[in-house]
Steps between C-alpha positions, in 0.01 A plus 500: 500500500242777451579863586287477808694194619827684425399801708372283781840321502673834558258586777550173685874496451524186279616738213748784553392866502638700217834684583341843440289450808816501717627812333177689537412348839159346419334156561210325352219528752201329337407317177168409357362459147533846331633684805832522689628728773852590616599657830805723503681766691731716300820611675739785477676331204178536300471874542565783251697819574195655667488225760178328372471168318626503149234475220677197356425305821127588464511390132688170558271404793184583290635310203580197718159468665308566177704256294477233773121547505498420128735204563234340729277458198766383249438133407754223526743512219495879472672795651474877484705818503405867534428672170437852660402643831412837645523618867319798638669632823246651728714601795856452616604203715742556785763228552384266771130518399346151456321474178258242357498465116199321362489384132164400351467346156218634291551270199723204405471354158702286255735791421448787737431570863387837658529584866479796738674578829467700813769583750363581854650570832448203726469724820331807356298336216581793271541445130863569378480396142289326231604325187397306192670252280471291182696174499576268213405139557729251314511118457828358630692291250 
């Protein structure tokens, strides 16, 4: 199946969600060609010693939505993995704040994919982080 079909399968429940989504408390919310979104609410277990959400949670969520956006453009017979990513934290997230993470692919070719992300509060609309990634696209053998 194509990457888009794969991501749609996760969204509609015919394919399982990745285990990391349970650990970090996020769900796939929407899927379209070149764009995905996740909804998530970090809890106390995701906080750092200062009581705000740990930077690794931001990074993993941003990486997930960006890479999945690239996946929606990967053709049948190919897969992807993250080559590098960067996350810019704009403001702290308090545990219990519902966040929407949107990943948008800017390019997907034979060997690479590039995407950006934005993490926003669902209720307040404020930006909490942005990100960028480069993924490697590979033929499956």
